[in-house]
N, CA and C atoms as an extended XYZ file, in Angstrom:
624
Properties=species:S:1:pos:R:3:atomname:S:1:resname:S:1:resid:I:1 pbc="F F F"
N       108.936      115.471      108.703 N   MET     1
C       108.848      114.223      107.964 CA  MET     1
C       107.321      113.535      108.140 C   MET     1
N       106.513      112.915      107.269 N   SER     2
C       105.217      112.789      107.733 CA  SER     2
C       104.920      110.794      108.196 C   SER     2
N       105.886      110.501      108.389 N   ASP     3
C       106.228      109.049      108.489 CA  ASP     3
C       106.244      108.729      109.717 C   ASP     3
N       106.056      109.142      110.486 N   ARG     4
C       106.682      109.258      112.078 CA  ARG     4
C       105.805      108.396      112.817 C   ARG     4
N       106.063      107.450      113.807 N   ASP     5
C       105.629      107.005      114.441 CA  ASP     5
C       106.311      107.420      115.895 C   ASP     5
N       105.505      107.350      116.752 N   ALA     6
C       105.732      107.642      118.084 CA  ALA     6
C       104.735      107.075      118.866 C   ALA     6
N       105.699      107.529      120.637 N   GLU     7
C       105.162      106.985      121.352 CA  GLU     7
C       103.481      107.692      121.474 C   GLU     7
N       102.528      106.753      122.256 N   SER     8
C       101.059      107.099      122.188 CA  SER     8
C       100.231      107.865      123.482 C   SER     8
N       100.795      109.267      123.799 N   GLY     9
C       100.049      109.747      124.589 CA  GLY     9
C       100.639      109.877      125.805 C   GLY     9
N       100.461      110.970      126.594 N   PRO    10
C       101.239      111.562      128.018 CA  PRO    10
C       100.624      110.558      128.953 C   PRO    10
N       101.243      110.649      130.042 N   PRO    11
C       100.741      109.785      131.387 CA  PRO    11
C        99.022      110.197      131.104 C   PRO    11
N        98.920      109.091      132.136 N   ASN    12
C        97.312      109.600      132.581 CA  ASN    12
C        97.024      108.973      133.937 C   ASN    12
N        97.805      109.286      135.047 N   GLU    13
C        97.834      108.760      136.032 CA  GLU    13
C        96.681      108.765      136.816 C   GLU    13
N        95.777      108.836      136.718 N   ALA    14
C        94.423      109.654      136.847 CA  ALA    14
C        93.268      108.341      137.108 C   ALA    14
N        93.581      107.534      135.928 N   ALA    15
C        92.765      106.147      136.038 CA  ALA    15
C        93.397      105.090      136.990 C   ALA    15
N        92.319      104.346      136.915 N   PRO    16
C        92.437      103.021      137.754 CA  PRO    16
C        93.393      101.987      137.059 C   PRO    16
N        94.539      101.496      137.933 N   ARG    17
C        95.754      101.051      136.995 CA  ARG    17
C        95.280       99.492      136.785 C   ARG    17
N        95.591       98.838      135.955 N   ALA    18
C        95.379       97.204      135.789 CA  ALA    18
C        96.130       96.558      136.479 C   ALA    18
N        95.985       95.315      136.767 N   ALA    19
C        96.770       94.813      137.487 CA  ALA    19
C        97.013       93.530      136.906 C   ALA    19
N        98.408       93.465      136.175 N   LEU    20
C        98.828       91.776      135.322 CA  LEU    20
C        99.225       90.413      136.221 C   LEU    20
N        98.779       89.481      135.915 N   THR    21
C        98.494       88.115      136.803 CA  THR    21
C       100.089       87.668      135.805 C   THR    21
N       100.466       88.072      134.485 N   VAL    22
C       101.502       87.546      134.059 CA  VAL    22
C       102.748       88.162      133.993 C   VAL    22
N       103.570       88.205      134.460 N   THR    23
C       104.650       88.877      133.993 CA  THR    23
C       105.445       88.684      132.719 C   THR    23
N       105.444       90.073      131.984 N   PRO    24
C       105.748       89.948      130.761 CA  PRO    24
C       107.349       89.608      130.591 C   PRO    24
N       107.489       89.037      129.239 N   PRO    25
C       109.157       88.791      129.527 CA  PRO    25
C       110.146       90.096      129.146 C   PRO    25
N       110.766       89.742      129.506 N   ALA    26
C       112.202       91.359      129.767 CA  ALA    26
C       112.935       91.433      128.226 C   ALA    26
N       112.845       90.060      127.594 N   ARG    27
C       113.233       90.320      125.753 CA  ARG    27
C       112.192       89.706      125.232 C   ARG    27
N       112.048       90.450      124.310 N   ILE    28
C       111.012       89.761      123.126 CA  ILE    28
C       111.844       89.983      122.013 C   ILE    28
N       112.052       88.791      120.888 N   ALA    29
C       112.740       89.218      119.599 CA  ALA    29
C       111.821       89.268      118.638 C   ALA    29
N       111.927       89.951      117.882 N   LEU    30
C       111.088       90.450      116.547 CA  LEU    30
C       110.836       89.959      115.069 C   LEU    30
N       110.289       89.697      114.316 N   PRO    31
C       110.673       88.972      113.096 CA  PRO    31
C       111.499       89.913      112.118 C   PRO    31
N       111.926       90.971      112.403 N   SER    32
C       112.579       91.588      112.223 CA  SER    32
C       114.295       91.741      112.246 C   SER    32
N       114.240       90.854      113.660 N   ARG    33
C       115.360       90.260      114.469 CA  ARG    33
C       115.822       91.643      115.371 C   ARG    33
N       115.125       92.692      115.196 N   PHE    34
C       115.093       94.094      116.199 CA  PHE    34
C       114.472       93.002      117.445 C   PHE    34
N       114.901       93.946      118.742 N   VAL    35
C       114.590       93.352      120.131 CA  VAL    35
C       113.820       94.448      120.992 C   VAL    35
N       112.668       94.004      121.717 N   LEU    36
C       112.512       94.792      122.795 CA  LEU    36
C       113.179       94.081      124.005 C   LEU    36
N       113.625       95.145      124.627 N   ARG    37
C       114.490       94.576      125.786 CA  ARG    37
C       114.392       95.850      127.093 C   ARG    37
N       113.848       94.933      128.109 N   ALA    38
C       113.674       95.933      129.277 CA  ALA    38
C       114.529       96.687      129.647 C   ALA    38
N       114.896       98.123      129.732 N   TRP    39
C       115.746       99.206      129.710 CA  TRP    39
C       116.709       98.604      130.982 C   TRP    39
N       118.024       98.883      130.717 N   THR    40
C       119.090       98.832      131.955 CA  THR    40
C       119.688      100.131      132.217 C   THR    40
N       120.466      100.145      132.949 N   ILE    41
C       121.730      101.716      132.616 CA  ILE    41
C       122.874      101.151      131.794 C   ILE    41
N       123.057      100.068      131.667 N   ALA    42
C       123.969      100.281      130.611 CA  ALA    42
C       123.477      100.682      129.121 C   ALA    42
N       122.235      101.131      128.936 N   ASP    43
C       121.842      101.276      127.727 CA  ASP    43
C       121.857      103.441      127.953 C   ASP    43
N       121.891      103.741      128.936 N   VAL    44
C       121.822      105.185      128.647 CA  VAL    44
C       122.449      105.873      127.456 C   VAL    44
N       123.757      105.427      127.298 N   GLY    45
C       124.621      105.800      126.137 CA  GLY    45
C       123.944      106.107      124.975 C   GLY    45
N       123.766      104.714      124.484 N   ALA    46
C       123.127      104.415      123.295 CA  ALA    46
C       121.399      105.431      123.341 C   ALA    46
N       120.815      105.483      124.495 N   PHE    47
C       119.611      105.700      124.257 CA  PHE    47
C       119.659      107.649      124.080 C   PHE    47
N       120.778      108.185      125.019 N   ALA    48
C       121.094      109.435      124.960 CA  ALA    48
C       121.346      110.092      123.299 C   ALA    48
N       122.120      108.855      122.484 N   GLU    49
C       122.636      109.460      121.314 CA  GLU    49
C       121.293      109.209      120.433 C   GLU    49
N       119.993      108.205      120.668 N   ALA    50
C       119.084      108.490      120.026 CA  ALA    50
C       117.891      109.814      120.087 C   ALA    50
N       118.000      109.808      121.390 N   LEU    51
C       117.100      111.327      121.797 CA  LEU    51
C       117.767      112.410      121.064 C   LEU    51
N       119.247      112.363      120.949 N   ALA    52
C       120.018      113.685      120.413 CA  ALA    52
C       119.427      113.937      118.915 C   ALA    52
N       119.732      112.387      118.226 N   ALA    53
C       119.339      112.832      117.161 CA  ALA    53
C       117.820      112.917      116.583 C   ALA    53
N       116.559      112.723      117.795 N   SER    54
C       115.486      112.560      116.968 CA  SER    54
C       115.011      114.028      117.515 C   SER    54
N       115.322      114.742      118.448 N   GLU    55
C       114.567      115.882      118.937 CA  GLU    55
C       113.383      116.449      117.959 C   GLU    55
N       114.235      117.007      116.454 N   ALA    56
C       113.077      117.391      115.434 CA  ALA    56
C       112.181      116.435      115.290 C   ALA    56
N       112.396      115.196      115.037 N   HIS    57
C       111.726      113.991      114.614 CA  HIS    57
C       110.333      113.844      115.908 C   HIS    57
N       110.846      113.912      116.987 N   LEU    58
C       109.736      113.600      117.789 CA  LEU    58
C       109.124      114.618      118.563 C   LEU    58
N       109.230      115.577      118.686 N   ARG    59
C       109.363      116.744      119.810 CA  ARG    59
C       107.848      117.323      118.774 C   ARG    59
N       107.250      117.711      117.789 N   PRO    60
C       106.114      117.789      117.418 CA  PRO    60
C       104.902      116.767      117.949 C   PRO    60
N       105.227      115.425      118.481 N   TRP    61
C       104.278      114.397      118.610 CA  TRP    61
C       104.112      114.195      119.710 C   TRP    61
N       105.678      113.889      120.471 N   THR    62
C       105.615      113.221      121.678 CA  THR    62
C       107.129      113.985      122.355 C   THR    62
N       106.590      115.006      122.670 N   PRO    63
C       107.912      115.906      123.663 CA  PRO    63
C       108.202      115.004      125.032 C   PRO    63
N       107.673      114.378      125.551 N   TRP    64
C       107.692      114.258      126.883 CA  TRP    64
C       108.980      112.398      126.549 C   TRP    64
N       108.792      112.361      124.974 N   VAL    65
C       109.897      110.876      124.984 CA  VAL    65
C       111.231      111.783      124.984 C   VAL    65
N       111.546      113.094      124.382 N   ILE    66
C       112.464      113.766      124.786 CA  ILE    66
C       112.982      114.276      126.160 C   ILE    66
N       111.662      114.995      126.521 N   ASP    67
C       112.256      115.419      128.192 CA  ASP    67
C       111.948      114.485      129.113 C   ASP    67
N       111.503      113.466      129.018 N   GLY    68
C       111.194      112.961      130.406 CA  GLY    68
C       110.052      113.057      130.703 C   GLY    68
N       109.647      112.080      131.827 N   ARG    69
C       107.881      112.545      132.529 CA  ARG    69
C       108.574      113.683      133.835 C   ARG    69
N       109.483      113.589      134.234 N   VAL    70
C       109.796      114.345      135.393 CA  VAL    70
C       110.630      115.648      135.015 C   VAL    70
N       110.429      116.894      135.108 N   ALA    71
C       111.150      117.661      135.001 CA  ALA    71
C       112.590      118.100      135.822 C   ALA    71
N       113.720      118.109      134.911 N   GLY    72
C       114.945      117.980      135.688 CA  GLY    72
C       115.674      116.559      135.741 C   GLY    72
N       114.566      115.355      136.299 N   GLN    73
C       115.376      114.189      135.913 CA  GLN    73
C       116.192      113.811      134.765 C   GLN    73
N       117.479      113.237      135.646 N   THR    74
C       118.511      113.056      134.703 CA  THR    74
C       118.179      111.551      133.420 C   THR    74
N       118.507      111.398      132.796 N   LEU    75
C       117.988      110.148      131.322 CA  LEU    75
C       118.771      108.742      132.566 C   LEU    75
N       119.602      108.942      133.665 N   GLU    76
C       120.258      107.632      133.890 CA  GLU    76
C       119.155      107.504      134.760 C   GLU    76
N       118.335      108.367      135.725 N   ALA    77
C       117.425      108.266      136.663 CA  ALA    77
C       116.321      108.047      135.861 C   ALA    77
N       115.780      108.274      134.999 N   ARG    78
C       114.564      107.809      134.053 CA  ARG    78
C       115.009      106.096      133.691 C   ARG    78
N       115.840      105.918      132.950 N   VAL    79
C       116.244      104.647      132.839 CA  VAL    79
C       116.000      103.688      134.003 C   VAL    79
N       116.810      104.447      134.962 N   ALA    80
C       116.556      103.733      136.592 CA  ALA    80
C       115.674      103.389      136.785 C   ALA    80
N       114.318      104.144      136.813 N   GLN    81
C       113.234      104.037      136.809 CA  GLN    81
C       112.170      103.030      136.184 C   GLN    81
N       112.910      103.321      134.505 N   HIS    82
C       111.520      101.950      134.016 CA  HIS    82
C       112.687      100.622      134.702 C   HIS    82
N       113.648      100.899      134.597 N   ALA    83
C       113.884       99.451      135.018 CA  ALA    83
C       113.636       98.681      136.428 C   ALA    83
N       113.596       99.865      137.683 N   ARG    84
C       112.713       99.571      138.902 CA  ARG    84
C       111.350       99.286      138.323 C   ARG    84
N       110.245       99.757      137.648 N   ALA    85
C       108.999       99.732      137.379 CA  ALA    85
C       108.819       98.464      136.912 C   ALA    85
N       109.491       97.827      135.933 N   PHE    86
C       109.619       96.722      135.298 CA  PHE    86
C       109.771       95.803      136.246 C   PHE    86
N       110.720       95.595      137.198 N   ALA    87
C       111.110       94.353      138.029 CA  ALA    87
C       110.037       94.411      139.185 C   ALA    87
N       109.861       95.609      139.124 N   GLU    88
C       108.116       95.382      140.685 CA  GLU    88
C       106.996       95.407      139.772 C   GLU    88
N       106.976       95.483      138.686 N   GLY    89
C       105.955       94.772      138.029 CA  GLY    89
C       104.326       95.842      138.394 C   GLY    89
N       104.867       97.324      138.002 N   THR    90
C       104.016       98.246      138.003 CA  THR    90
C       103.974       99.035      136.546 C   THR    90
N       105.112       99.203      136.012 N   GLU    91
C       105.193       99.430      134.125 CA  GLU    91
C       105.936       98.626      133.650 C   GLU    91
N       105.621       98.314      132.225 N   TRP    92
C       106.469       97.685      131.359 CA  TRP    92
C       106.896       98.329      130.630 C   TRP    92
N       108.258       98.978      130.389 N   VAL    93
C       108.731      100.222      129.426 CA  VAL    93
C       109.888       98.947      128.737 C   VAL    93
N       110.037       99.049      127.339 N   TYR    94
C       111.175       98.380      126.733 CA  TYR    94
C       111.739       99.358      125.689 C   TYR    94
N       113.253       99.133      125.420 N   GLY    95
C       113.788      100.003      124.473 CA  GLY    95
C       113.465       99.154      123.043 C   GLY    95
N       113.358       99.733      122.169 N   LEU    96
C       113.702       98.646      120.899 CA  LEU    96
C       114.832       99.098      119.917 C   LEU    96
N       115.767       97.921      120.239 N   PHE    97
C       117.092       97.955      119.920 CA  PHE    97
C       117.174       96.980      118.295 C   PHE    97
N       118.318       98.002      117.598 N   ALA    98
C       118.450       96.987      116.669 CA  ALA    98
C       119.211       95.574      116.967 C   ALA    98
N       119.529       94.441      115.812 N   PRO    99
C       120.075       93.421      116.284 CA  PRO    99
C       120.964       93.337      116.860 C   PRO    99
N       121.860       94.076      116.818 N   ASP   100
C       123.445       94.159      117.534 CA  ASP   100
C       122.688       94.665      119.111 C   ASP   100
N       121.618       94.858      119.402 N   GLU   101
C       121.137       95.572      120.593 CA  GLU   101
C       121.945       96.725      121.355 C   GLU   101
N       123.065       97.272      120.798 N   ALA   102
C       123.614       97.984      120.771 CA  ALA   102
C       123.317       99.481      120.461 C   ALA   102
N       122.467       99.587      119.220 N   THR   103
C       121.522      100.482      118.700 CA  THR   103
C       120.115      101.059      119.097 C   THR   103
N       119.580      102.002      119.872 N   VAL   104
C       118.424      102.192      119.899 CA  VAL   104
C       117.607      102.608      118.577 C   VAL   104
N       116.761      101.483      118.631 N   ALA   105
C       115.777      102.297      117.522 CA  ALA   105
C       114.472      102.875      117.761 C   ALA   105
N       114.311      103.107      119.082 N   GLY   106
C       112.990      103.260      119.410 CA  GLY   106
C       112.474      102.678      121.174 C   GLY   106
N       111.124      103.051      121.259 N   GLY   107
C       110.767      102.377      122.639 CA  GLY   107
C       109.594      101.881      122.514 C   GLY   107
N       108.834      100.832      123.408 N   CYS   108
C       107.470      100.435      123.039 CA  CYS   108
C       107.154       99.739      124.709 C   CYS   108
N       106.062      100.087      125.139 N   GLY   109
C       105.956      100.082      126.561 CA  GLY   109
C       104.547       99.500      127.204 C   GLY   109
N       104.103       98.884      127.841 N   LEU   110
C       102.738       98.578      128.684 CA  LEU   110
C       102.651       99.264      130.060 C   LEU   110
N       101.428      100.333      129.881 N   TYR   111
C       101.418      100.928      130.641 CA  TYR   111
C        99.894      100.767      131.511 C   TYR   111
N        99.666      100.369      132.839 N   PRO   112
C        98.318       99.812      133.150 CA  PRO   112
C        97.835      101.268      133.683 C   PRO   112
N        97.148      102.333      133.219 N   ARG   113
C        97.047      103.519      133.087 CA  ARG   113
C        95.357      104.306      132.524 C   ARG   113
N        94.438      102.854      131.909 N   VAL   114
C        93.585      103.591      131.603 CA  VAL   114
C        92.341      102.696      132.068 C   VAL   114
N        92.513      102.070      133.547 N   GLY   115
C        91.362      101.522      133.745 CA  GLY   115
C        91.451      100.006      134.284 C   GLY   115
N        90.595       99.334      134.897 N   PRO   116
C        91.082       97.819      135.021 CA  PRO   116
C        90.615       97.358      133.839 C   PRO   116
N        91.081       96.114      133.980 N   LYS   117
C        91.316       95.053      132.834 CA  LYS   117
C        91.545       95.391      131.691 C   LYS   117
N        92.122       96.620      131.827 N   ALA   118
C        92.770       97.588      130.258 CA  ALA   118
C        94.123       97.931      130.434 C   ALA   118
N        94.928       97.554      129.209 N   ILE   119
C        96.162       98.521      129.459 CA  ILE   119
C        96.327       99.008      128.109 C   ILE   119
N        97.249      100.040      128.190 N   GLU   120
C        97.741      101.050      127.014 CA  GLU   120
C        99.061      100.383      126.599 C   GLU   120
N        99.053      100.478      125.117 N   ILE   121
C       100.474      100.660      124.494 CA  ILE   121
C       100.870      101.825      124.132 C   ILE   121
N       101.864      102.311      123.959 N   GLY   122
C       102.922      103.176      123.714 CA  GLY   122
C       104.388      102.942      122.730 C   GLY   122
N       104.255      104.142      121.905 N   TYR   123
C       105.406      103.594      121.164 CA  TYR   123
C       106.085      104.521      120.566 C   TYR   123
N       107.340      104.941      120.123 N   TRP   124
C       108.154      105.953      119.298 CA  TRP   124
C       109.543      105.146      118.748 C   TRP   124
N       109.537      105.870      117.497 N   LEU   125
C       110.768      105.354      116.506 CA  LEU   125
C       111.572      106.514      116.477 C   LEU   125
N       112.996      106.360      117.090 N   ALA   126
C       114.039      107.209      116.823 CA  ALA   126
C       114.081      107.510      114.979 C   ALA   126
N       114.698      108.906      114.982 N   ALA   127
C       114.635      109.239      113.481 CA  ALA   127
C       115.620      108.241      112.683 C   ALA   127
N       115.500      108.312      111.322 N   GLY   128
C       115.381      107.190      110.428 CA  GLY   128
C       115.424      105.892      110.465 C   GLY   128
N       114.676      105.397      111.542 N   GLN   129
C       114.421      104.295      111.778 CA  GLN   129
C       112.245      103.847      111.441 C   GLN   129
N       112.361      105.064      110.972 N   THR   130
C       110.330      104.839      110.498 CA  THR   130
C       110.526      104.188      108.935 C   THR   130
N       109.462      103.641      108.642 N   GLY   131
C       108.908      103.241      107.389 CA  GLY   131
C       109.303      101.610      107.062 C   GLY   131
N       110.002      101.266      108.001 N   ARG   132
C       110.340       99.668      108.073 CA  ARG   132
C       109.595       98.888      108.886 C   ARG   132
N       108.504       99.229      109.451 N   GLY   133
C       107.098       98.663      109.750 CA  GLY   133
C       107.640       98.028      111.323 C   GLY   133
N       108.603       98.646      111.880 N   LEU   134
C       108.923       98.518      113.348 CA  LEU   134
C       107.993       98.568      114.587 C   LEU   134
N       107.620       99.522      114.381 N   ALA   135
C       106.500      100.009      115.290 CA  ALA   135
C       105.707       99.258      115.523 C   ALA   135
N       104.834       98.705      114.337 N   THR   136
C       104.050       97.826      114.045 CA  THR   136
C       104.487       96.436      114.514 C   THR   136
N       105.665       95.928      114.387 N   GLU   137
C       106.154       94.855      114.785 CA  GLU   137
C       106.345       94.356      116.659 C   GLU   137
N       106.502       95.790      117.001 N   ALA   138
C       106.881       96.016      118.092 CA  ALA   138
C       105.376       95.895      119.265 C   ALA   138
N       104.299       96.438      118.199 N   THR   139
C       102.794       96.874      118.949 CA  THR   139
C       102.314       95.513      118.697 C   THR   139
N       102.661       94.380      117.697 N   ALA   140
C       101.798       93.269      117.678 CA  ALA   140
C       102.376       92.297      118.865 C   ALA   140
N       103.641       92.395      118.935 N   ALA   141
C       104.318       91.859      120.220 CA  ALA   141
C       104.048       92.134      121.479 C   ALA   141
N       103.266       93.062      121.837 N   LEU   142
C       103.490       93.829      123.085 CA  LEU   142
C       101.468       93.568      122.979 C   LEU   142
N       101.095       93.480      122.040 N   THR   143
C        99.346       93.035      122.009 CA  THR   143
C        99.269       91.652      122.411 C   THR   143
N       100.053       90.717      122.131 N   ARG   144
C        99.766       89.415      122.454 CA  ARG   144
C       100.338       89.251      123.785 C   ARG   144
N       101.311       89.912      124.004 N   VAL   145
C       101.661       90.227      125.580 CA  VAL   145
C       100.816       89.992      126.363 C   VAL   145
N        99.885       91.318      126.175 N   ALA   146
C        98.773       91.797      126.822 CA  ALA   146
C        97.816       90.518      126.751 C   ALA   146
N        97.574       90.175      125.821 N   PHE   147
C        96.252       89.351      125.999 CA  PHE   147
C        97.086       87.663      126.572 C   PHE   147
N        98.349       87.380      126.857 N   ALA   148
C        98.390       85.969      127.157 CA  ALA   148
C        98.052       86.592      128.731 C   ALA   148
N        97.982       87.445      129.119 N   ASP   149
C        97.420       87.965      130.357 CA  ASP   149
C        95.733       87.760      130.530 C   ASP   149
N        95.359       86.992      131.406 N   PRO   150
C        93.790       86.663      131.259 CA  PRO   150
C        93.154       87.810      132.395 C   PRO   150
N        94.177       88.381      132.916 N   ALA   151
C        93.420       90.050      133.532 CA  ALA   151
C        93.173       90.953      132.334 C   ALA   151
N        93.542       90.715      131.335 N   ILE   152
C        93.351       92.077      130.485 CA  ILE   152
C        92.112       91.360      129.476 C   ILE   152
N        91.512       92.359      129.178 N   ASP   153
C        90.309       92.509      128.506 CA  ASP   153
C        90.668       93.122      127.295 C   ASP   153
N        91.315       94.415      127.326 N   GLU   154
C        91.313       95.539      126.531 CA  GLU   154
C        92.539       96.024      126.382 C   GLU   154
N        93.081       96.042      125.403 N   VAL   155
C        94.146       97.168      125.087 CA  VAL   155
C        93.911       98.485      124.399 C   VAL   155
N        94.405       99.490      124.191 N   GLN   156
C        94.157      101.012      123.933 CA  GLN   156
C        95.510      101.476      123.011 C   GLN   156
N        95.286      102.400      122.270 N   ILE   157
C        96.435      103.510      121.948 CA  ILE   157
C        96.376      104.183      121.781 C   ILE   157
N        96.875      105.463      122.206 N   ARG   158
C        96.322      106.650      121.642 CA  ARG   158
C        97.430      107.652      121.013 C   ARG   158
N        97.294      108.309      119.702 N   CYS   159
C        98.244      109.147      119.273 CA  CYS   159
C        97.426      110.311      118.881 C   CYS   159
N        98.052      111.370      118.481 N   GLU   160
C        97.787      112.714      118.027 CA  GLU   160
C        97.060      112.481      116.985 C   GLU   160
N        96.269      113.159      116.668 N   PRO   161
C        94.682      112.948      115.327 CA  PRO   161
C        96.287      113.563      114.192 C   PRO   161
N        96.812      114.272      113.995 N   ARG   162
C        97.329      114.415      113.106 CA  ARG   162
C        98.702      113.547      112.510 C   ARG   162
N        98.800      112.630      113.757 N   ASN   163
C       100.021      111.886      113.076 CA  ASN   163
C        99.564      110.746      112.636 C   ASN   163
N        99.232      110.932      111.420 N   VAL   164
C        98.767      109.500      110.375 CA  VAL   164
C        99.771      108.502      110.175 C   VAL   164
N       101.147      108.682      110.343 N   ALA   165
C       101.759      107.559      110.411 CA  ALA   165
C       101.813      106.496      111.806 C   ALA   165
N       101.553      106.975      112.951 N   SER   166
C       101.312      106.333      114.103 CA  SER   166
C        99.695      105.707      114.082 C   SER   166
N        98.867      106.083      113.933 N   ALA   167
C        97.697      105.796      113.868 CA  ALA   167
C        97.321      104.417      112.477 C   ALA   167
N        98.488      104.547      111.497 N   ARG   168
C        98.343      103.412      110.928 CA  ARG   168
C        98.749      101.950      111.668 C   ARG   168
N        99.617      102.531      112.992 N   VAL   169
C        99.549      101.103      113.574 CA  VAL   169
C        98.465      100.155      113.851 C   VAL   169
N        97.600      100.721      114.802 N   PRO   170
C        96.478      100.331      115.563 CA  PRO   170
C        95.539       99.782      114.153 C   PRO   170
N        95.347      100.261      113.428 N   GLU   171
C        94.889       99.931      112.189 CA  GLU   171
C        94.940       99.224      111.696 C   GLU   171
N        96.341       98.735      111.214 N   ARG   172
C        96.829       97.541      110.701 CA  ARG   172
C        96.843       96.477      111.819 C   ARG   172
N        96.604       96.808      112.942 N   LEU   173
C        96.968       95.419      113.731 CA  LEU   173
C        95.257       94.681      114.190 C   LEU   173
N        94.401       95.941      113.708 N   GLY   174
C        92.616       95.362      113.727 CA  GLY   174
C        92.413       95.921      115.145 C   GLY   174
N        92.703       96.994      115.512 N   TYR   175
C        92.425       97.854      116.634 CA  TYR   175
C        91.052       98.918      115.952 C   TYR   175
N        90.030       99.490      116.505 N   HIS   176
C        89.233      100.079      115.862 CA  HIS   176
C        89.137      101.490      116.832 C   HIS   176
N        88.650      102.763      115.663 N   LEU   177
C        89.028      104.257      116.693 CA  LEU   177
C        87.549      104.199      117.050 C   LEU   177
N        87.991      104.665      118.259 N   VAL   178
C        86.480      104.890      119.292 CA  VAL   178
C        86.631      106.538      119.434 C   VAL   178
N        87.627      107.069      119.766 N   THR   179
C        87.828      108.882      119.712 CA  THR   179
C        88.120      109.331      118.750 C   THR   179
N        87.928      109.712      117.875 N   ALA   180
C        88.373      110.726      116.737 CA  ALA   180
C        88.063      112.320      116.840 C   ALA   180
N        89.228      112.901      117.261 N   PRO   181
C        89.107      114.546      117.120 CA  PRO   181
C        89.295      114.969      116.113 C   PRO   181
N        89.038      116.694      115.937 N   ASP   182
C        89.188      117.025      114.543 CA  ASP   182
C        90.641      117.735      114.421 C   ASP   182
N        91.107      116.623      113.556 N   ALA   183
C        92.555      116.919      112.992 CA  ALA   183
C        93.025      118.061      112.193 C   ALA   183
N        91.825      118.547      111.860 N   THR   184
C        91.731      119.909      110.883 CA  THR   184
C        91.980      121.019      112.165 C   THR   184
N        91.860      120.982      113.341 N   ALA   185
C        91.976      122.179      114.560 CA  ALA   185
C        93.487      122.663      114.075 C   ALA   185
N        93.417      123.758      114.939 N   PRO   186
C        95.078      124.643      114.983 CA  PRO   186
C        95.558      123.553      115.837 C   PRO   186
N        97.247      123.484      115.930 N   ALA   187
C        97.792      122.769      116.556 CA  ALA   187
C        97.737      122.678      117.664 C   ALA   187
N        97.634      123.838      118.156 N   ASP   188
C        97.589      124.350      119.578 CA  ASP   188
C        96.247      123.911      120.696 C   ASP   188
N        95.174      123.487      119.707 N   ALA   189
C        94.007      123.081      119.919 CA  ALA   189
C        93.697      121.647      120.302 C   ALA   189
N        94.638      120.933      119.458 N   LEU   190
C        94.857      119.314      120.177 CA  LEU   190
C        95.275      119.186      120.999 C   LEU   190
N        94.105      118.922      121.986 N   ARG   191
C        94.196      118.375      123.369 CA  ARG   191
C        93.593      116.703      123.546 C   ARG   191
N        92.690      116.692      122.657 N   THR   192
C        92.346      115.596      122.779 CA  THR   192
C        92.812      114.233      122.232 C   THR   192
N        93.598      113.237      122.429 N   LEU   193
C        94.024      112.366      121.646 CA  LEU   193
C        93.048      111.374      120.744 C   LEU   193
N        93.270      110.595      119.652 N   SER   194
C        92.929      109.806      119.181 CA  SER   194
C        92.857      108.399      119.980 C   SER   194
N        91.850      107.601      120.200 N   VAL   195
C        92.110      106.283      121.258 CA  VAL   195
C        91.418      105.462      120.221 C   VAL   195
N        92.102      104.144      120.067 N   TRP   196
C        92.072      102.992      119.424 CA  TRP   196
C        91.857      101.884      120.306 C   TRP   196
N        90.801      101.164      120.342 N   ARG   197
C        90.587       99.858      121.378 CA  ARG   197
C        90.713       98.389      120.566 C   ARG   197
N        91.403       97.445      120.902 N   LEU   198
C        91.330       96.388      120.824 CA  LEU   198
C        90.638       95.318      121.835 C   LEU   198
N        89.838       94.467      121.374 N   SER   199
C        89.562       93.355      122.745 CA  SER   199
C        89.845       92.228      122.522 C   SER   199
N        89.794       91.638      123.743 N   ARG   200
C        90.238       90.396      123.849 CA  ARG   200
C        89.374       89.162      122.459 C   ARG   200
N        88.258       89.490      122.247 N   ALA   201
C        87.327       88.662      121.137 CA  ALA   201
C        88.135       88.889      120.130 C   ALA   201
N        88.377       90.642      119.612 N   GLU   202
C        88.402       90.851      118.061 CA  GLU   202
C        90.197       90.211      118.344 C   GLU   202
N        90.700       90.370      119.678 N   HIS   203
C        92.202       90.008      119.112 CA  HIS   203
C        92.292       88.508      118.545 C   HIS   203
N        91.746       87.940      119.153 N   ASP   204
C        91.544       86.179      118.892 CA  ASP   204
C        91.061       86.175      118.002 C   ASP   204
N        90.246       87.058      117.128 N   ALA   205
C        89.804       86.760      115.878 CA  ALA   205
C        90.856       87.261      114.774 C   ALA   205
N        91.066       87.939      114.882 N   GLY   206
C        91.982       88.927      113.917 CA  GLY   206
C        93.723       88.348      113.982 C   GLY   206
N        94.229       89.163      113.156 N   PRO   207
C        95.893       89.032      112.806 CA  PRO   207
C        96.926       88.986      113.738 C   PRO   207
N        96.427       90.550      114.889 N   ALA   208
C        97.181       90.500      115.302 CA  ALA   208
C        97.972       89.838      116.632 C   ALA   208
């Protein structure tokens, strides 16, 4: 499929980490009635179902969503890690849930890994959930959350140059492209991600 939205980029733990001074909410209702909610251990089953159905859909762009960040880590441990990081205020990873909050439609998160006074948003959608504006809704919500914190001056999004659908999300929200790798290069040569940025001033003046 060519309309896939996916989490924007692998971990980059070498960069200085931002420090948020305003705690992000654990639950955010979106206009579509879908919900962003901090992961809990009770979500493991629904998360596993979404990943199993999305293997072919996600692997070309975001294999770490399928495989996790730590080799050999169970999904239970991964979800527990997300929940612990959210509670401790070191990273804010949300599940994207259907209105019944029982079906995982994807995920979205705030990642303080792109330097001081900046934060990255990553997102992915499960198979069958694309083309409905969900990634845009979720990213817009977390963009507002990020800029509600006076410690944040810039939000970034990263995606594969070939992932046109994923790039439409920051484009719709007024982000500007600052790094544009060659999307015509062989797939195995695409190691540099496209980088989109939105400053506080741009956000305040725009629709996001």
